[in-house]
N, C-alpha and C positions, 0 to 999 in steps of 0.2 A: 082394409084401412078404413076406420070409422069415418063416415061422411064423404070421403074422397071418391068412392065408387059411385056416388050419386051425382057427381059433377058430369054434365053432358059430355059425351065423347070418350069416357073412360073405358079402356080396353085392358082387361086383366090377363096376366100370364101366370106361369107357375110360381113366380117369386113376388108378384104384386101387380101394380098397375103399370103396364108396359108403356102406354102412351095415351094421350087424350085426343087422338085423331090426326095430329100433324107433328111427327117427331122432329122434323127440321125446324119448324117454327118454335117448338118447345125448347130445342137446344139454344136457339138464338136468344130467346127470352131468359132462359136459365143462365146463360153466360153473361147476360147483361144485368143480372141480379133482379130480374123482374118476375121470376117464377119460383114456386116451391115444389119439391119432389117428396112425396110420401115414400119413405124408405122401408117398405115391408120386408126387404131382403136382409135387414140387419136387426140385431137384438141388443138390448141393454142388460148388462150385468152390474149389480151394485155390490161394491166391496166396502164394508163399514168396519169400524173398530179403531181403537187408538194406535194399533201397530200395523195398520193396513199398508201404509206407504213404505215403511222400512222392510216389511215382509215382501211386498211386490218387487221392491228393488233387489232383494236377495235372490229371487228365483226367475227373473226375466232379464231380457237383454238391455233394457233401458234404465237410466238413472232417474228414479222417481222418488227417492227418499226425501227430497226437499221440495217436492212439487208444491207450488203455492196455490191457494184457492183461485180458481178461474183459469189456471195455466193448463195448456193442452200439450200432449205429446202422443206417441204411440209406442207399443212394445211388442216383442215377439217372445214366445215360449219355444225354446229349442230342445231337441233331444240331446243325449250325451255326445253324439257325433256332429252336433251343430246344425242339424237339419231343422227346418221350420215345422213346428207342430201346430201352433196357434198364433193368432195375431189380433190385436185390438187397439182402437183409439182410446186415449185416456184423458179424462178431465176430472179434477178434484174440486169439491165445493167447500172444503174445510171440515166437513164431517163425514163425507162418503167419497169414495173414488168410483167413478162411473166408467165402465169399459164398454165400448161399442164394437161388437163383433159381427161378422157375417153370420146370418141365421143358421147356416149349416154347421157352424163351428161353436156356437154359443153354449149349448148344453155340454159338449165335450170339454170346452175350456172351463166352465164352471165346475164340472166334476173333477177335473184335474186340480184346480185351485183348492177345492174342498179337501181333496186327499192330501194336499201339501200343507195344510194348516197346522197340524200337530197341536201344540199348545199356544199357537199364535192368537193374540186377541184380535180376531177379525172374523167377519161373517161374509158369506158369498151367496148372493141371491140373483137368479134370473128374474127380470122384471117384465113380464108380458103385458102388464098394465100400462107400460110407457111406450110412447110412439116417437119415432125418429123422423125429423123433417130436414131435408137437405136443401141448401141454397147457396148461392154465390153472394158474398158480401158486396155492399156498395150500391144496392138498388132498393126498390120498394119492398122486395121480398124479405129483406132483413128485419125491418120493423114488424112486419106481420108475424114472422116466425118467432122473433124474440118475445113478442107479446104472449105467445102461446107457451113459451118455455119457462119453467120455473123450478128451482131446486127447493128442498125443504127450508133452506135459509131465506127463501124469497127472491133471491137473485136469479136472473135468467141463466139457465144451464145449457151451455153451448160448447161443443167441441170444435176447435179450430184446427183444421188439417195442417200439420206441419210441413207438408210436401212442397210448399212454395220456396223453401230455402233449406240449406243444410243445417241440421240441428246441432247444438253444442255436443261435442263428443262424436259426431258422425263424420262421414267422409263420402264425397261424391266421386263415383268412377266415370260417369258420363263426361266425355271431353267436349263440352260445348259451352260457349260463352253465354248463350241465351237458352237456358233450360225451359222447355215448354211448361213445366210445372209452376214456374214463377208467375204465370198469368192466371192461375186458377186459385182464387181465394175461397176455397170450399169450406163450408161450415155445416154442422149438424146440430140442430136444436133437439133437446129431449123434452117431451111434453106428455102430459097425461092423455088418456084416450078422450076424456071429456073436453079438454082444452083443444085437442086436435080436431075433434068433431065440430066444435064451435067455430074454429077457424075455417074449416072446409066449407061450412055453410055460408061463409061470407065471400068465398073466392069464386071468380068466374073462370071459364075455360082458358082464357088467355093469361091466367095467373098461376097455372099449375103446369107441371111437366112430369113425364113418366120416367121409368127406370132406363129406357133406351137412351133418353137424352143425357141422363147422368153418366151412364156408361160411356157414351161417346166422348164426353169431356174428360173422363178419367183416362181412357185409352190415348187420347191426343196428348195428355199431360205425362205419359209414360208412367203412370202411377200403379204400382203392383197392388194386388188384392189377394187375400187368402183363398177366396172361392174360385179364383181364376188362375193365378200364376203359381200357386203352391201345389206340389205333389209330394210323394213320399221321398223324393231325392233333393228337394229344394234347399239350397243354402242361401242365406240372405244376400251374399255378395252377388249372386247370379242375376238378381233383378234390381240391383243398386239400392237395396233396402237398408244398407249401412247408412245411407243418406239421412234417414229420419228415425229409424226404429232400433238402432244399435248404438250404445255409447261405448266407444273403444277404450276408454280410460277408466271405467268403473271397476269395482271389485269383482270377485269371482261369482259366476253363475253357471248353471248347466249349459254346456256347449261352448263356453268361452274359449277353450283351448283350440277348437277347430276354427272359430272366428278369427283368433289371433294368427293361427298358422296360415290360413288362406290369405289373410290380409297382408301378412309379412312376406310370404313367399310368392304370392300371386297365383294366377292360373286356376280360377274356379273352373270346374269341368264343363259348365254350360254358361250361356250368357243370354240376357234378354235383348231383343232387337225390336224396333218399330218397323212395320211394313206398310208401304203405300201400295195399294192393290189396284190393278187394272180394272176399271169399272165398265169396260165396253161390253162385257157379257151380261151385265146386270145380275151377276151371281156373287153371293157372299160365301166365303168358306165357313165351315162350322168349327167350333172349338174342338181341338184334337186332330184336325186335318193335318196331313203330313206336309212339311216344307222340304223342298228339294234344291240341291245345288248340282246342276247337271243331272246325272242319273242317281245320285246318292241322296238318301233321306238323311237330313241333318237336324231335324227338329220338328216341332209341332206348334200349331196355333193355340194360344191360351186365351186371348180376348179378341173380339172383332166388333166393328161398329161402322155405321155410316155417319160421317161427320158433316156438319152443315157447310164447312169451308174446305176441308181436306178430302172429302169424298170417302170411299171405302178405305178403312185403315184397320190395322191389327197389331197385336203384340204376339211375339213368338219366342219360345225358349229354344235356343239353338246349341248345337255342339260348339265348344270353344274353338274348334278347328275349322268351323264354317268360314269359307272365304268371304271377304268383304266385297260384295257386289250384288248383282240382281239374282233373285231366287224365283222359284215357282212354288205355288201352293196347290196341292192336288186335292181339289174339292170334288164332291160327288158330281159327276157328269162334266167336269171342266178342269183344265189346268189354268191357273190364274197367275199371270206375271206379277211379280212383287219387287218393288224397289226397296232395298234394305237401308235402314238408318241405324247405325250402331249406337246402342245405349251403353252397354257394358263391353269394353274392349277385351280382346282375348288375353291381354297381359294385365288385366285389372289387378292392382295390388302390388305389381312388381316394378312400379316406376320409382325413380330415385328419390323424388321429393315426397313420397308417402312415408309418414313416420313409422319407424319400426317399433313394435310393441314387445315388451317383455311378457312372455306367456304367463298367464295367471298372476300378474303383478298388480299390486295395489298402488304402486308408485306412479304419480302423474308424469306423463311424458311432456316434452317440450311442445308448446302450441304449434299447430299447423296453420300457416297463413291461409290455406284454402278451406279451413273449417270455419263454421260460423262462430262468432264470439258468443 
């Protein structure tokens, strides 16, 4: 990351700058809106052309055909069986649509989009010359990041994570009155390398945070991510991604039949859960470590973090039949007790007040009072 590695205390990992010397302090400042995270683990894809929005609308899970300039959302690309292949944040500036993808998925997503263009008036370009800066709105970091972000139109180019609330056309399976995602006003500014470098030169060590801090806030908010929660079997229902990345009442797209079927009949085969881990052994599990209920292996860890308030926490994909209760994570050299917090219930989609969808229908259904307006 241009300039940020020169800030005192920067420690780099495989994906970028992991921290600047004190991950807990960085988390607190990041959550307060007083720090900026260089997001080397994500990449920008630009989609341009007069048919870009109608085209993206037709091939992805989200309704973006009428996305207004400056409006943000997110989308999934599903395979014919409804499994998640790609994911991206979306913001349009009136002339281009900007997709924010995990770095490990960006090239594959761009390649797939290019193959799907046919005669569509749209272009697809990965933009390695652009830098992503993460921050929480409401503090001093916002002004600094916005000053570095600019679109070709001259307006600041910022993706606002929709995870704070249920998007129009979405549905939340988590049965909680106070969703932890509501507290995370996460935003990502898109800037040129030059602008990001100039910004980094003005920042002190107390004004930046590393990827560990950003990940801890994400895990605490139950926010799924392609690089963590997605594997070759993933359905969007399993991680409550219907909440913000799938529009249940839009027209046909690849994988929609499975989305409608699982939503109507319920019972996705797996479910995402939050785990509060016993920290007495000072051991964190690794991604992929087995989760056990008694002697039975029931799932695996997808994300793990040390949170400045909650301590060691994790997200795990579990079998739908996993009992609701305490679990054990089998880490290298230790078994770690874990208190389970249900995110997606075992009967997700099968509750009486969830609207029934006509498979592959273009007709709008009656509004659901639990959906966002």
